[in-house]
Steps between C-alpha positions, in 0.01 A plus 500: 500500500498554870194574718475851631567531868197471736422707800631358822283209617281497186404145405735358749324253732747574770493877457362758739247641535261221390250566233155604635231233503132564424264505803312181573135486409240483785366167611220370279577720194518366148883529504522269802612152396215249539495293809376149536137491627427347839292186527127582495553865403206635294598592145854384555593824678716508805374568854416743637381718210579874515277673750411182696205271452172655388191433716254238377217595269263749664763618747381255769736285708504128426232288666753281675718606788400726786129556575341821370457798735230423755556123490287233346124452574396194699386189309156564351541877516396746768147470636247766397482801729851447639387271775478128551173304531409354833273209570179475694178694504650772725840532331681298764669158481361170638161518328422864582613524866805682632567220749343190652364698798279707272370188330424335834292791623313520166404134529397558865262774387326288236510145638454631855184679389361178363596311816341770719173469312502123550610490865315814608165397364528749210557809712878502564634505146624857542732418792795351309510775232489764773794336681702487178422865430607615846806279518653560154288749311706803601828338387381345172265658247448154347379351828277801560332467158421131556395546862266792420335305218443194723386714796236688302361179353492306826350792694206516261424131513560475872232765551264312272570176685444673836167631386406154385585342834303768682202400295538134580151494634390515140608236250622754250735644763678166532536472123645852477756420765607177330516668158712788631736258671540295181568809292768622741671162506497436126624837383751522782661177376494620138665829600766311694584283202534804275715677760730198513573569131571867565163639385269741678155340485197726463226363718154502343204641692727710726489854633783737602466548873876541535725692257 
């Protein structure tokens, strides 16, 4: 029995037109033949997965890599108040003085007051603080504060010493003069030592002649 005739090209591999082929499935579908996973791929899936890599948990970028917006804080964190601490009693470097010239005039005011009480017989302790005030007080608030404190103290005790020397005809007048001179010398030295450390010494038994 013979086979019935076929349409032209039917079942013939060399016929024309060729038989239609089904469309290929999209990448990643279940009909796609499995591919070998890359080394280190999570879950054995190929890279990259459809849609790209998901962000880390919480949607935040990884901790490594570029710095976050705004940069990193300095070691130890930012200082409170947004500023940086400065040394010294007056907020300036070098123990509380803006420069060595300020410190020199401060020491002149205190130690010079003590020297004036000693060399001037107890009545010239105010001279050195006055010179420091006039020479540097207008340029430096720190020098002015020290010079005014020393000047007020030495003025008071210079007046007391002067009264004592005027009353030298009486024994008590001599004692008052010597006592006033000793007070001016001792506390002038103490104030100078404190000023050398950057501190403003508050003289005891003083009045505010100058402000």
